[in-house]
C-alpha positions as CSV (number, residue, x, y, z in Angstrom):
1,M,7.3,-54.0,-15.6
2,I,4.9,-51.2,-15.1
3,T,2.1,-53.3,-16.0
4,F,3.1,-55.9,-13.6
5,W,3.3,-53.5,-10.7
6,R,-0.1,-52.1,-11.8
7,C,-1.6,-55.6,-11.7
8,H,0.2,-56.8,-8.7
9,G,1.5,-53.6,-6.8
10,A,-1.3,-53.8,-4.2
11,A,-0.7,-57.6,-3.6
12,V,3.1,-57.1,-3.4
13,M,2.9,-54.2,-1.0
14,S,0.4,-56.2,1.3
15,L,3.0,-59.1,1.4
16,W,5.9,-56.6,1.9
17,V,4.0,-55.2,5.1
18,F,3.1,-58.7,6.3
19,C,6.9,-59.6,6.3
20,W,7.9,-56.8,8.3
21,L,5.1,-57.3,10.8
22,L,6.2,-60.9,10.9
23,L,9.9,-59.9,11.3
24,G,8.9,-57.4,14.0
25,L,6.9,-60.1,16.0
26,W,9.5,-62.7,15.3
27,R,12.2,-60.1,16.9
28,L,10.0,-59.6,19.8
29,T,9.6,-63.2,20.5
30,V,13.4,-63.8,20.5
31,A,13.6,-61.0,22.8
32,C,11.1,-62.2,25.1
33,P,12.0,-64.4,28.1
34,S,11.1,-68.1,27.6
35,S,8.3,-68.1,30.3
36,C,6.7,-64.9,29.4
37,T,4.6,-63.7,26.4
38,C,5.5,-60.2,25.1
39,S,4.0,-57.4,22.8
40,S,5.3,-54.1,21.9
41,S,4.2,-52.7,25.3
42,R,3.3,-55.3,27.6
43,I,5.3,-58.3,29.2
44,S,3.4,-61.1,31.1
45,C,4.8,-63.9,33.0
46,I,2.3,-66.2,34.5
47,E,3.6,-69.7,33.3
48,Q,4.2,-71.7,36.6
49,D,5.8,-75.0,35.2
50,Q,9.0,-73.5,34.0
51,G,8.8,-70.1,35.8
52,I,11.3,-67.2,36.1
53,V,13.9,-66.7,38.7
54,A,14.7,-63.1,38.1
55,F,12.9,-60.1,37.0
56,P,12.3,-60.4,33.1
57,V,14.7,-58.4,30.8
58,L,14.4,-58.0,27.1
59,S,17.4,-58.1,24.8
60,S,16.9,-54.8,23.2
61,A,17.1,-51.6,25.4
62,I,14.8,-49.7,22.9
63,E,12.1,-52.3,23.2
64,M,12.3,-52.2,27.0
65,E,11.9,-48.4,26.9
66,N,8.5,-48.9,25.1
67,I,7.1,-51.4,27.9
68,T,4.3,-49.6,29.8
69,E,3.2,-52.7,31.7
70,I,4.7,-55.7,33.2
71,Y,2.6,-58.4,34.8
72,I,3.8,-61.3,36.8
73,A,2.1,-63.9,38.9
74,N,2.5,-67.3,40.3
75,Q,6.3,-67.2,40.1
76,S,7.4,-68.7,43.4
77,Q,11.1,-68.7,42.7
78,L,11.1,-64.9,41.9
79,R,12.6,-63.5,45.1
80,A,13.9,-59.9,44.6
81,I,13.5,-56.8,42.5
82,N,17.0,-55.3,42.5
83,D,18.5,-52.0,41.8
84,I,18.9,-52.5,37.9
85,D,16.1,-54.7,37.2
86,V,13.4,-52.0,36.1
87,E,15.8,-49.1,35.4
88,T,15.8,-49.6,31.7
89,Y,12.0,-49.6,31.6
90,L,11.6,-45.9,31.4
91,G,7.9,-45.9,30.3
92,L,6.6,-48.3,32.7
93,R,3.3,-47.3,34.0
94,N,1.9,-50.6,35.7
95,L,3.7,-53.1,37.6
96,T,1.9,-56.3,39.0
97,V,3.9,-59.0,41.0
98,T,1.4,-61.1,42.6
99,N,1.2,-64.5,44.3
100,S,4.8,-65.0,43.9
101,G,8.2,-65.4,46.1
102,L,8.9,-61.8,46.4
103,S,10.6,-61.0,49.6
104,Y,12.8,-58.0,48.7
105,V,12.4,-54.8,46.6
106,S,15.5,-52.4,46.5
107,R,15.3,-49.0,47.8
108,R,16.4,-47.8,44.3
109,S,14.3,-50.2,42.1
110,F,12.0,-47.3,40.6
111,Q,14.3,-44.4,40.6
112,K,14.4,-44.3,36.9
113,T,10.7,-44.9,36.3
114,P,9.0,-41.7,37.0
115,N,5.9,-42.4,35.1
116,L,5.1,-45.4,37.2
117,Q,1.4,-45.0,38.4
118,Y,0.2,-48.5,39.5
119,V,2.2,-51.1,41.6
120,N,0.4,-54.4,42.9
121,L,2.7,-56.3,45.1
122,K,-0.2,-58.4,46.6
123,N,0.2,-62.0,48.1
124,N,4.0,-62.2,48.3
125,K,6.5,-62.9,51.0
126,L,7.4,-59.2,51.9
127,S,8.1,-58.8,55.7
128,T,9.3,-55.1,55.3
129,L,9.3,-52.6,52.6
130,S,11.1,-49.0,52.5
131,W,9.1,-45.8,51.7
132,K,12.5,-44.9,49.8
133,T,11.5,-47.7,47.1
134,F,8.6,-45.2,46.0
135,R,10.6,-41.7,46.5
136,N,9.5,-39.4,44.0
137,L,6.7,-41.4,42.4
138,N,3.3,-40.2,42.0
139,L,1.3,-43.4,42.7
140,A,-2.4,-43.6,42.3
141,Y,-2.3,-47.3,43.6
142,L,0.0,-49.3,45.7
143,V,-1.4,-52.9,46.6
144,L,0.3,-54.6,49.4
145,T,-2.4,-56.9,50.8
146,G,-1.5,-60.6,51.6
147,N,2.1,-60.0,52.8
148,P,3.4,-61.2,56.1
149,F,4.7,-57.8,57.4
150,Q,6.5,-57.7,60.7
151,C,5.1,-55.0,62.8
152,S,8.2,-52.6,63.2
153,C,9.3,-49.1,62.7
154,D,10.3,-50.0,59.1
155,I,6.6,-50.2,57.9
156,Q,5.5,-47.1,60.1
157,W,5.3,-45.2,56.6
158,I,2.6,-47.6,55.4
159,K,0.5,-46.7,58.3
160,L,1.0,-43.0,57.8
161,W,0.0,-43.4,53.9
162,Q,-3.0,-45.2,55.1
163,E,-3.8,-42.2,57.5
164,N,-3.1,-39.6,54.8
165,E,-5.1,-41.6,52.1
166,M,-2.1,-42.1,49.9
167,A,-1.9,-44.5,47.1
168,S,-5.5,-45.8,48.0
169,L,-3.7,-47.7,50.9
170,E,-6.8,-46.6,53.1
171,T,-8.8,-49.1,51.3
172,Q,-6.7,-52.1,52.1
173,N,-6.8,-54.1,55.3
174,L,-3.3,-54.8,55.7
175,M,-1.9,-56.7,58.7
176,C,1.4,-57.4,60.5
177,K,2.7,-59.6,63.0
178,D,4.7,-58.7,66.2
179,D,7.6,-60.8,67.8
180,S,5.1,-63.4,69.2
181,N,3.4,-64.0,65.9
182,R,0.2,-62.1,67.1
183,K,-1.6,-60.4,64.0
184,F,-2.6,-56.7,64.0
185,L,-4.5,-54.4,61.8
186,L,-1.6,-52.2,60.6
187,H,-3.5,-49.1,61.0
188,E,-3.7,-50.1,64.8
189,M,0.1,-50.8,65.1
190,H,1.9,-48.7,67.6
191,I,5.6,-48.7,67.7
192,P,7.4,-46.9,70.4
193,D,10.2,-44.5,69.5
194,C,9.1,-44.2,65.9
195,V,8.5,-40.7,64.9
196,M,8.5,-38.9,61.5
197,P,11.2,-36.3,61.1
198,T,10.8,-32.5,60.7
199,S,12.8,-29.8,59.7
200,S,13.0,-25.9,59.8
201,I,15.3,-23.4,58.5
202,S,16.0,-20.1,60.1
203,P,15.8,-17.4,58.8
204,S,12.6,-18.2,57.2
205,S,13.0,-15.6,54.5
206,V,16.2,-14.4,53.0
207,T,16.6,-11.0,51.3
208,L,20.2,-9.6,51.0
209,M,22.5,-7.8,48.7
210,E,25.0,-9.2,46.2
211,G,28.3,-10.2,47.5
212,S,27.0,-10.7,51.0
213,D,27.4,-13.7,53.2
214,I,24.7,-15.4,55.2
215,T,24.5,-18.6,57.4
216,L,21.3,-20.6,57.4
217,E,20.3,-23.0,60.2
218,C,18.4,-26.1,60.0
219,R,16.9,-27.8,63.1
220,T,15.5,-31.4,62.9
221,S,13.7,-33.9,65.0
222,G,12.6,-37.6,64.6
223,I,13.1,-40.8,66.1
224,P,15.2,-42.7,64.9
225,S,17.5,-39.5,64.6
226,P,17.1,-38.5,61.0
227,D,20.0,-37.9,58.4
228,V,20.0,-34.3,57.5
229,S,21.1,-33.0,53.9
230,W,20.9,-29.6,52.1
231,Y,19.9,-29.6,48.4
232,L,21.1,-26.7,46.8
233,G,20.4,-27.5,43.1
234,N,22.4,-25.4,40.5
235,L,23.6,-22.7,43.2
236,V,26.4,-20.4,42.0
237,T,27.4,-19.1,45.5
238,S,30.3,-21.0,47.2
239,Y,29.0,-22.5,50.4
240,Q,30.2,-24.5,53.5
241,Q,28.4,-27.0,55.4
242,Y,28.7,-27.7,59.2
243,N,27.0,-30.3,61.4
244,V,27.2,-28.5,64.6
245,K,25.4,-31.0,66.7
246,Q,22.6,-33.6,66.6
247,H,19.4,-32.4,65.0
248,Y,21.3,-29.1,64.1
249,T,23.2,-28.3,61.0
250,T,24.2,-24.9,59.2
251,L,25.1,-23.9,55.8
252,K,27.0,-20.8,55.2
253,M,26.9,-19.1,51.7
254,I,29.9,-16.9,50.7
255,N,29.5,-13.9,48.5
256,V,26.0,-14.6,47.4
257,S,25.6,-14.2,43.5
258,S,23.2,-12.3,41.8
259,N,22.7,-15.4,39.7
260,D,21.1,-17.3,42.6
261,T,18.1,-14.9,43.2
262,G,14.9,-16.8,43.1
263,K,16.5,-20.2,43.7
264,T,15.5,-22.3,46.5
265,V,17.5,-24.1,49.1
266,L,16.1,-27.1,50.9
267,C,16.9,-28.9,54.3
268,I,15.8,-32.6,54.1
269,A,15.6,-34.7,57.2
270,E,14.8,-38.5,56.6
271,N,14.8,-41.5,58.5
272,I,13.1,-45.1,58.2
273,V,9.6,-43.3,58.9
274,G,10.0,-41.0,56.2
275,E,11.3,-37.8,55.0
276,N,10.5,-34.0,55.5
277,E,11.8,-30.9,53.9
278,S,11.8,-27.1,54.6
279,S,12.8,-24.4,52.0
280,V,13.9,-20.7,51.9
281,I,13.9,-18.9,48.5
282,L,16.8,-16.6,48.1
283,V,16.1,-13.0,47.3
284,V,19.5,-11.3,45.9
285,H,19.2,-7.5,45.4
286,F,21.7,-6.1,42.9
287,P,22.1,-3.0,40.8
288,P,20.8,-3.0,37.3
289,K,23.1,-3.8,34.4
290,I,22.1,-3.6,30.6
291,T,23.4,-6.7,29.1
292,F,22.4,-5.9,25.4
293,L,21.4,-3.1,23.5
294,D,21.3,-3.1,19.7
295,Q,20.4,-1.1,16.5
296,A,16.9,-0.7,15.7
297,V,15.3,-3.5,13.6
298,L,11.8,-3.8,11.8
299,D,9.6,-6.4,13.4
300,H,5.9,-5.2,12.9
301,H,7.0,-1.9,14.7
302,W,10.5,-0.7,14.7
303,C,12.2,-2.1,17.6
304,I,15.4,-1.0,19.6
305,P,16.1,-4.2,21.6
306,F,17.5,-4.5,24.9
307,S,18.3,-6.9,27.9
308,V,18.5,-5.5,31.5
309,R,19.2,-7.5,34.8
310,G,18.5,-6.1,38.2
311,N,16.7,-6.9,41.4
312,P,14.5,-5.0,42.4
313,K,13.0,-4.6,38.8
314,P,14.8,-1.6,37.2
315,K,13.0,1.6,36.2
316,L,14.0,2.1,32.5
317,I,14.4,5.8,31.3
318,W,15.0,6.3,27.5
319,F,17.0,9.4,26.4
320,Y,16.8,10.8,22.8
321,E,19.7,13.1,21.6
322,G,20.5,13.7,25.5
323,A,17.0,14.7,26.6
324,V,14.6,12.5,28.4
325,L,12.2,10.7,26.0
326,N,8.5,11.1,26.9
327,E,6.7,7.9,25.7
328,T,3.6,7.9,23.9
329,D,1.3,5.8,21.9
330,F,3.9,5.9,19.2
331,I,7.0,5.3,21.1
332,W,6.9,3.1,24.2
333,T,8.9,0.5,26.2
334,S,7.5,-3.2,25.8
335,I,8.8,-5.9,27.9
336,H,8.5,-9.2,25.9
337,I,10.3,-11.7,28.4
338,A,11.0,-11.4,32.0
339,F,12.4,-14.2,34.3
340,D,14.9,-14.5,37.1
341,S,15.4,-10.7,37.4
342,E,16.2,-10.4,33.6
343,H,14.0,-8.4,31.2
344,H,14.1,-8.4,27.6
345,G,12.3,-6.1,25.5
346,C,12.3,-3.3,22.8
347,L,11.8,0.4,22.6
348,Q,9.0,0.3,19.8
349,L,8.6,2.9,17.3
350,D,5.0,3.0,15.4
351,S,5.6,4.3,11.7
352,P,8.7,6.4,12.6
353,T,9.8,9.2,10.3
354,H,13.0,11.0,9.7
355,L,12.3,13.2,12.7
356,N,12.9,10.2,14.9
357,N,16.5,9.6,13.6
358,G,19.1,10.2,16.2
359,Q,20.8,8.8,19.4
360,Y,18.7,6.8,21.8
361,T,20.3,6.1,25.2
362,L,18.8,3.6,27.8
363,L,19.3,4.3,31.8
364,A,18.3,1.6,34.2
365,K,18.1,2.3,37.8
366,N,16.7,0.7,40.9
367,E,16.5,1.1,44.5
């Protein structure tokens, strides 16, 4: 048996690898829609005779996660990209749907594809398209030429993206038709009562003591009148929202927690033209608290580890046997990590002797 393996082992191994590759290709072929061709990272659907009527889906979610490019062309029966069509393609970077019957793209289509950089929807049947479809994407290219866009406030955002040279739209001669079927260059389109929203938070800066209450006001503008929302992230503090009147809303924060210092509160205004946000950072002052203090450990130097919270940054004073410890090149305080008003460090002792034995006490104070 050993002699056989020595003589034929390489051939057997090659055959084994070939079989596994063949099995992998067979599995992918089985999973691939009949009118498409698939590789481990790409799906291509260009066959016109049979064609596809819905967005291509593989039978394995794991295989879909590995797809980085989908190319669809000349599919007259493909009419829509719906909410869930793309959500499993988590690694998708490039999407092309051209010369097809696409007339609808859901606003939630790409909410789970954060890596998407290139979208080509050239020569389809799109008469309108929402900016919300591409929310939170960092698109390098968005190709929209050759679509029968209707001149309306719904596509004003495309004009604004052209003006701001976003997603390479400024290089495209996009057209739209008015109610009389007259064509205009989209960047020359003028739609009355169609204005990008704005938002403004007052006060613009917030510094307060732990346990205080504060009310933030957000004033907005825009046509149509924008929807307004507060984004609070993982805020610990209790709060209440009030919509006082149109274009004016308030947020009351009650018994503000020190755990919220450094966190950002957003007021977001959005309408069909786009969105705008304003923000304020919470600065919460609170007295220092020593949250951790332990026995000395040997770590290159001897270290008495500690953790302290406080804002403003606490001043640290060490005592040795009840007397203030004067720090030197041989005994000093070192902060290793500092974030969100928390400070983690050591009292370092370089080559201590029996003379350094005794009681060490840490005092933290701030303004």
